[in-house]
C-alpha positions in Angstrom: 34.8 -7.2 -20.1 35.8 -5.0 -17.2 33.4 -3.9 -14.5 32.5 -0.3 -13.6 32.1 -1.3 -9.9 33.1 -4.4 -8.0 31.9 -5.1 -4.5 34.2 -7.5 -2.7 34.4 -9.2 0.7 30.6 -9.3 1.0 27.9 -11.8 2.0 25.7 -11.7 -1.0 22.2 -13.3 -0.9 21.0 -13.3 -4.4 17.4 -14.7 -4.0 18.2 -16.9 -7.0 17.7 -20.6 -6.5 20.5 -21.5 -9.0 23.1 -19.6 -7.0 21.8 -18.2 -3.7 25.1 -17.0 -2.3 28.2 -15.2 -3.5 31.0 -13.0 -2.0 31.4 -10.5 -4.8 29.2 -8.4 -7.1 30.4 -6.8 -10.4 28.4 -4.1 -12.1 28.5 -2.7 -15.6 26.3 0.0 -17.1 23.9 -0.2 -14.2 23.4 -4.0 -14.4 24.8 -7.0 -12.7 27.7 -8.2 -14.7 28.9 -11.1 -12.6 28.9 -12.6 -9.1 32.6 -13.1 -9.3 35.5 -10.7 -8.6 36.3 -10.3 -12.3 38.9 -8.5 -14.2 39.2 -4.8 -13.3 40.1 -1.9 -15.5 41.9 1.3 -14.5 38.6 3.1 -13.9 36.9 0.2 -12.0 35.7 1.3 -8.6 36.3 -1.3 -5.9 34.2 -1.3 -2.8 35.3 -3.5 0.1 32.2 -4.2 2.3 34.1 -5.9 5.1 31.8 -8.9 5.2 28.5 -6.9 5.1 25.3 -8.6 4.1 24.0 -7.7 0.6 20.6 -8.6 -0.9 18.4 -7.4 -3.7 16.7 -4.1 -3.3 13.3 -4.5 -1.6 10.2 -4.4 -3.7 6.9 -3.0 -2.4 3.9 -4.2 -4.4 1.4 -1.9 -2.7 2.0 1.7 -1.5 0.8 5.2 -2.1 4.1 7.0 -2.3 2.8 10.3 -3.4 0.1 10.5 -0.8 2.6 9.7 1.8 4.9 12.4 0.5 2.1 14.9 0.4 1.1 14.1 3.9 4.6 14.5 5.2 5.2 17.8 3.4 1.8 19.5 3.5 -0.5 18.0 6.0 -1.1 17.5 9.8 0.3 14.1 11.0 -0.5 12.2 14.2 0.1 8.6 15.1 -2.4 5.7 15.6 -1.8 6.0 19.4 -3.4 9.5 19.4 -6.7 9.6 21.3 -9.5 12.1 20.6 -8.0 14.7 23.0 -4.6 14.3 21.4 -6.1 14.8 17.9 -8.1 17.9 19.0 -4.9 19.4 20.5 -3.0 18.8 17.2 -5.8 20.4 15.2 -5.9 23.4 17.6 -2.2 23.9 17.2 -2.3 23.6 13.4 -5.3 25.9 13.0 -3.7 28.6 15.0 -1.3 29.3 12.1 -4.0 29.3 9.4 -6.2 31.9 7.8 -9.9 32.2 8.8 -11.2 29.6 6.3 -8.1 27.5 5.5 -8.3 23.7 5.7 -6.8 21.5 8.3 -6.0 18.2 6.5 -4.3 15.2 7.9 -4.4 11.9 9.7 -4.5 9.1 10.6 -6.9 8.4 13.4 -7.2 4.8 14.6 -10.2 2.9 13.3 -10.9 1.8 16.9 -12.1 5.5 17.5 -14.9 5.3 14.9 -17.6 4.9 17.6 -16.2 7.8 19.8 -16.1 10.1 16.8 -19.6 9.2 15.5 -21.3 11.7 17.8 -22.4 15.3 17.2 -20.6 16.3 20.3 -17.3 15.1 18.8 -17.9 17.2 15.7 -18.6 20.2 17.9 -15.3 19.7 19.7 -13.6 19.5 16.3 -15.2 22.7 15.3 -14.0 24.4 18.4 -10.5 23.1 18.1 -10.3 24.4 14.5 -11.9 27.7 15.2 -14.7 27.0 12.8 -12.3 26.1 9.9 -12.9 23.2 7.5 -11.2 20.0 8.7 -10.8 16.7 7.0 -8.9 13.9 8.9 -8.5 10.4 7.4 -8.5 7.2 9.4 -5.8 4.5 9.4 -7.3 2.8 6.3 -7.5 6.1 4.4 -11.0 5.0 3.4 -13.0 7.1 6.0 -13.0 10.7 7.1 -13.8 12.7 10.2 -14.8 16.3 9.2 -15.9 19.5 10.7 -19.2 21.4 10.3 -17.5 23.9 7.9 -16.2 21.0 5.8 -19.7 19.5 5.6 -21.1 22.9 4.6 -18.5 23.5 1.8 -19.3 20.0 0.5 -23.0 20.5 0.6 -23.6 17.6 2.9 -26.7 18.0 5.0 -29.4 15.9 6.8 -31.2 15.6 3.5 -28.2 14.5 1.5 -28.7 10.8 0.5 -25.9 8.3 1.1 -23.9 7.9 -2.1 -23.4 4.5 -3.7 -20.7 2.7 -1.8 -20.7 5.1 1.1 -22.4 6.2 4.3 -23.0 9.5 6.0 -23.1 8.6 9.7 -26.0 10.5 11.2 -27.3 11.5 14.7 -30.0 8.9 15.5 -32.2 11.6 16.9 -31.9 14.5 14.5 -30.6 12.8 11.3 -27.8 15.4 11.1 -24.4 14.3 9.9 -22.2 13.7 12.9 -19.0 14.3 10.9 -17.9 10.7 10.1 -18.0 9.9 6.4 -17.5 6.3 5.4 -16.0 5.3 2.0 -17.5 7.2 -0.9 -19.3 9.6 1.4 -16.0 11.4 1.9 -15.5 12.1 -1.8 -17.7 15.2 -1.7 -15.4 16.7 1.0 -12.3 15.7 -1.0 -13.8 17.6 -4.0 -14.7 20.6 -1.9 -11.1 20.6 -0.6 -9.7 20.5 -4.1 -11.6 23.6 -5.1 -9.6 25.8 -2.6 -6.5 23.8 -1.9 -4.9 22.5 -5.1 -1.3 21.5 -5.1 0.9 22.9 -7.9 2.8 20.6 -10.3 6.0 21.4 -8.4 4.4 20.3 -5.2 3.2 17.0 -6.7 6.8 16.4 -7.9 8.1 17.3 -4.4 5.6 14.8 -2.9 6.8 12.0 -5.1 10.4 12.9 -4.6 10.0 12.9 -0.9 8.1 9.6 -0.9 10.7 7.9 -3.0 13.5 9.3 -0.8 11.8 7.7 2.2 11.4 4.4 0.4 15.2 4.5 -0.4 15.9 4.9 3.3 14.2 1.6 3.8 15.9 -0.1 0.9 13.0 -0.1 -1.6 14.1 0.2 -5.2 10.9 -0.9 -6.9 7.3 -0.3 -6.0 3.7 -0.3 -7.3 1.6 2.7 -6.4 -1.8 1.3 -5.8 -3.9 4.2 -7.0 -2.7 7.2 -9.0 -4.1 10.5 -10.3 -3.1 12.2 -13.5 -1.1 14.6 -11.3 0.9 11.7 -9.8 1.5 10.2 -13.3 2.8 13.6 -14.5 5.1 14.0 -11.5 6.7 10.6 -12.0 7.2 11.3 -15.7 8.8 14.7 -14.8 11.1 13.1 -12.4 12.3 10.5 -14.9 12.7 13.0 -17.7 14.9 15.0 -15.3 17.0 11.9 -14.4 15.7 11.9 -10.9 13.5 8.8 -10.8 15.8 6.3 -9.1 13.3 3.4 -8.7 11.2 1.1 -10.9 7.7 2.4 -10.5 4.5 0.6 -11.7 1.4 2.8 -11.5 -2.2 1.6 -11.0 -4.9 3.5 -12.9 -8.1 4.0 -10.9 -11.2 2.5 -12.5 -13.5 3.5 -9.6 -12.6 5.9 -6.8 -14.6 5.6 -3.6 -12.1 7.5 -1.4 -9.7 9.8 -3.2 -11.8 12.1 -5.3 -9.4 12.0 -8.2 -10.5 13.2 -11.7 -10.2 11.7 -14.3 -10.7 8.0 -13.5 -11.8 5.0 -15.6 -11.7 5.1 -19.4 -10.6 8.8 -19.6 -7.6 8.0 -17.4 -6.7 4.9 -19.4 -6.7 7.0 -22.5 -4.0 9.5 -21.3 -1.9 7.2 -19.1 0.4 6.1 -21.9 1.8 9.5 -22.4 3.4 9.3 -19.0 5.3 6.1 -19.6 9.1 6.5 -19.3 12.2 4.4 -18.8 11.5 3.7 -15.1 7.8 4.4 -14.9 5.3 1.9 -16.2 1.5 2.7 -15.9 0.8 -1.0 -16.5 -2.1 -1.7 -14.1 -5.6 -0.7 -13.4 -7.0 -0.5 -9.8 -10.5 -1.5 -8.8 -11.9 -1.1 -5.4 -14.3 -4.0 -5.0 -15.2 -3.4 -1.4 -14.3 -1.3 1.7 -12.7 -2.2 5.0 -14.0 -4.5 7.8 -13.9 -2.1 10.8 -16.7 0.0 9.2 -18.6 -3.0 7.9 -17.9 -2.1 4.3 -15.9 -5.2 3.3 -17.9 -7.9 1.5 -18.1 -11.2 3.4 -19.7 -14.6 2.7 -20.9 -14.8 6.3 -22.4 -11.9 8.3 -20.8 -9.4 10.6 -21.7 -9.4 14.3 -25.1 -7.8 14.8 -25.4 -4.1 15.5 -28.2 -1.5 15.7 -27.4 0.1 12.4 -27.1 -3.1 10.2 -29.0 -5.8 12.0 -27.9 -9.5 12.3 -27.6 -10.4 8.6 -25.3 -7.7 7.2 -22.6 -9.1 4.9 -21.3 -5.9 3.3 -21.4 -5.6 -0.5 -19.2 -5.3 -3.5 -18.9 -2.0 -5.3 -20.0 -3.5 -8.6 -21.8 -6.7 -9.9 -19.8 -9.6 -11.3 -20.5 -8.8 -14.9 -19.2 -5.3 -14.5 -16.0 -6.5 -12.9 -15.5 -9.0 -15.7 -16.0 -6.2 -18.2 -13.3 -4.0 -16.7 -10.9 -6.9 -16.4 -11.5 -7.7 -20.0 -11.1 -4.1 -21.1 -7.8 -3.8 -19.2 -6.5 -7.1 -20.6 -7.4 -6.1 -24.2 -5.5 -2.8 -23.7 -2.4 -4.8 -22.5 -3.0 -3.8 -18.9 -3.0 -5.8 -15.7 -5.3 -5.4 -12.7 -5.0 -4.9 -9.0 -8.4 -5.5 -7.2 -8.9 -4.3 -3.6 -10.6 -7.1 -1.6 -10.7 -7.2 2.2 -13.6 -9.6 2.6 -13.7 -13.2 1.5 -16.8 -12.5 -0.7 -14.9 -9.9 -2.8 -11.9 -12.3 -3.1 -14.2 -15.0 -4.5 -15.9 -12.5 -6.9 -12.5 -11.5 -8.2 -11.4 -15.1 -8.7 -14.6 -15.8 -10.5 -14.1 -12.8 -12.8 -10.5 -13.8 -13.5 -11.6 -17.3 -14.4 -14.0 -16.0 -17.0 -11.4 -13.6 -18.5 -8.8 -16.4 -18.6 -11.3 -18.6 -20.4 -11.6 -15.9 -23.1 -7.9 -16.2 -23.9 -6.3 -13.5 -21.9 -3.4 -15.6 -20.6 -0.8 -12.9 -20.2 -2.6 -10.3 -18.1 -1.5 -10.2 -14.5 -4.1 -10.1 -11.8 -3.6 -9.2 -8.1 -5.9 -9.6 -5.2 -4.9 -6.6 -3.0 -5.0 -7.2 0.8 -7.0 -10.4 0.8 -7.0 -10.6 4.6 -9.8 -13.2 4.5 -9.9 -16.0 2.0 -12.3 -18.9 2.1 -10.4 -22.2 2.3 -12.1 -23.4 -1.0 -10.6 -20.4 -2.8 -6.9 -20.9 -1.6 -5.9 -23.2 -4.5 -7.6 -21.0 -7.1 -4.9 -18.3 -6.8 -2.2 -20.6 -8.3 -4.6 -22.2 -10.7 -5.7 -18.9 -12.2 -2.4 -17.1 -12.0 -3.6 -14.5 -9.4 -1.0 -13.0 -7.2 -1.8 -12.4 -3.5 -0.8 -8.8 -2.7 -0.6 -9.2 1.1 -0.8 -5.7 2.5 -0.9 -3.8 4.7 1.0 -5.3 7.7 -2.1 -7.0 9.2 -0.7 -10.4 9.9 0.2 -9.5 13.5 -1.8 -8.2 16.5 -2.4 -4.4 16.2 -4.8 -1.5 16.0 -6.6 -2.6 12.8 -6.9 -6.3 13.8 -8.3 -5.1 17.1 -10.9 -3.0 15.3 -11.8 -6.0 13.1 -12.3 -8.1 16.2 -15.1 -5.7 17.2 -17.2 -6.4 14.1 -16.5 -10.1 13.3 -16.9 -13.2 15.4 -13.7 -14.2 17.2 -13.1 -17.4 15.3 -13.2 -15.4 12.0 -11.5 -12.3 13.1 -8.4 -14.2 14.2 -8.0 -16.0 10.9 -6.4 -13.3 8.8 -3.8 -13.5 6.1 -3.4 -17.2 5.3 0.1 -16.7 3.9 1.4 -20.2 4.7 -1.6 -21.8 3.1 -1.3 -19.6 0.0 2.4 -20.5 -0.5 1.7 -24.2 0.1 -0.9 -24.0 -2.6 1.6 -22.6 -5.0 0.3 -19.0 -5.1 2.6 -16.1 -5.9 2.6 -14.1 -2.7 3.9 -10.5 -3.0 4.7 -8.1 -0.1 3.4 -4.6 0.2 3.3 -2.0 2.9 0.2 0.0 1.9 2.1 3.0 3.3 0.9 5.4 4.6 -1.9 3.1 5.8 1.1 1.5 7.6 3.1 4.2 9.4 6.3 3.4 7.5 7.2 1.3 4.4 9.8 -0.6 6.5 9.7 -4.1 4.9 11.5 -5.5 7.9 8.5 -4.9 10.0 6.6 -7.0 7.5 9.3 -9.7 7.3 9.4 -9.9 11.1 5.6 -10.3 11.2 5.5 -12.9 8.4 8.1 -15.0 10.3 6.8 -14.6 13.8 3.1 -13.4 13.4 3.9 -11.2 16.4 3.8 -7.4 16.7 7.3 -6.1 15.8 6.9 -3.2 18.2 6.0 -5.4 21.1 3.0 -3.2 21.9 0.4 -5.8 21.2 0.9 -9.2 22.9 0.4 -12.7 21.4 0.5 -14.0 17.8 -2.1 -13.7 15.1 -2.9 -17.2 13.7 0.7 -18.4 14.2 0.2 -21.5 12.1 0.4 -19.2 9.1 4.0 -18.1 9.8 6.5 -18.5 6.9 10.3 -18.9 6.8 12.7 -16.1 6.6 13.9 -17.1 3.1 10.2 -17.1 1.9 9.6 -13.7 3.6 12.6 -12.1 1.9 11.4 -13.5 -1.5 7.9 -12.1 -0.8 9.5 -8.6 -0.6 11.9 -9.0 -3.5 11.5 -11.4 -6.4 7.9 -12.4 -5.8 6.7 -8.8 -5.6 8.7 -7.9 -8.7 7.1 -10.8 -10.6 3.6 -9.8 -9.5 4.3 -6.3 -10.9 5.7 -7.5 -14.2 9.3 -6.6 -13.3 10.6 -10.1 -12.6 13.0 -10.0 -15.6 14.3 -6.6 -14.5 14.8 -6.6 -10.7 14.1 -8.6 -7.6 17.1 -10.9 -7.6 20.8 -10.5 -8.2 21.6 -12.3 -11.4 23.7 -11.2 -14.4 21.7 -9.0 -16.8 19.3 -7.6 -14.2 19.4 -4.1 -12.8 22.0 -3.7 -10.1 19.5 -2.9 -7.4 20.6 -4.0 -4.0 20.9 -3.0 -0.3 23.6 -3.4 2.3 22.3 -4.3 5.8 23.7 -3.8 9.2 23.4 -7.5 10.0 22.9 -11.0 8.5 19.2 -11.7 9.0 19.8 -15.4 8.7 22.0 -15.1 11.8 19.5 -12.9 13.7 17.0 -14.2 16.2 13.6 -13.9 14.6 12.4 -11.7 17.5 15.0 -9.1 16.5 14.4 -9.1 12.7 12.6 -5.7 12.9 15.9 -4.2 14.2 17.5 -4.8 10.8 18.7 -1.5 9.2 19.5 -0.6 5.7 22.9 1.1 5.6 23.1 1.6 1.8 20.6 1.4 -1.1 21.8 1.1 -4.7 19.6 1.5 -7.8 20.9 0.7 -11.3 24.5 0.6 -10.0 24.3 4.0 -8.2 24.1 4.5 -4.5 20.9 6.4 -3.7 21.0 6.2 0.1 23.7 6.0 2.7 23.0 5.9 6.4 24.5 8.9 8.0 
């Protein structure tokens, strides 16, 4: 059998334990045919890579590609280094080009700013910068909002509005008026007010997904799991695939509950319609459950309490979004429908609750369903071996295993001995857990897996901005880190038989790098660049 394409003179790292290295790669009908320079036909294309390093396409188990695309195309963007004055200046510039009651939407402000923004004076400054327009700005976790007075008015949020379940309207301690910071589910009312006057068209949703996937290609990502989709996103992915434009394996996660996005429908109604959006490259195979919030705003659920503060006292642990029986019910419903589940857990109490629920569902006979603990920054030592025992994958995202803005914010609310013990990746691997890499982009500012790989290996900030190392004993090897972002992530998503390693019969998804990472100093791994990305035997990105 002759190949369509043969790549020769390459250093091919396969991420396959049976044959980790090769020097050639032959492709037929979009799949890996052989790791040998086999017989060529008259139409075989031969690509001499001049010794370049080739490895499987990167796999991102946790991102929000469409939200990232939407932000890039249609929203105001500023970096995590922006202070309050910088944000106000950006809002002022954006608002100058808008109509009298048009929204300013964007992000992401650093979670370390939450105290500075939680004042009525900050909301008044935002009002002035926006010229009285409605404003909604997300924080770096995308769980919390800073909004203007006009946005509160349009959402009907006043001093008498009660806190919604799973959310908090931060209020002026003297007047009781909302200060403009809305935590978790409290922001949904503003999201819904926004959707009444600023709805994207179907074409814009397609453009957002296309842009997001194009960005992922530039970082070598050929398969990913979107961690929380709307019907509009499902429709956009199906439209792209039907048009022959979806050049990635995409697994979608259907929202069971929604404390932050304001999507509709969610839960059972979304599960009922999701199947119609299945296509060759798009698999709506997971449900997504938010079981808690995020530590910086004290909405993650912990076994031990947060540091004392005036608002919560000395015994605040946070809470899960649903009781254990309800969680078991949703996992059972998903498994019975042939679906798997990704559960957002940022505190060790929510991790334990998820493992307890999975244990009950497994005991009922649901052996094939896949379960992921998403984020899992904090895991009690007693629960580490339960991941492998119960077949639960650790979706380690976002890139929080190095010093940075979010770890700094967490250190303000947890005792130091706990705040510094995040992401026990070495321990999870040693216990036999399936550890899968994700970016949580746009929570992370880019979906560059080499930032994650650098951090996994060194536990140091790849940018060099933040000194030191975060729990360096939890560092893993380069080979392990590459597998985390390729085969392990593919397996966690249910794509292990399709992609994630370069073996005959799998999709010919691979990247060409500008260096051999195994010959690169660990401190320089973040400098690794993707020069080519191939999906199903077709080149979808080439560095200019």
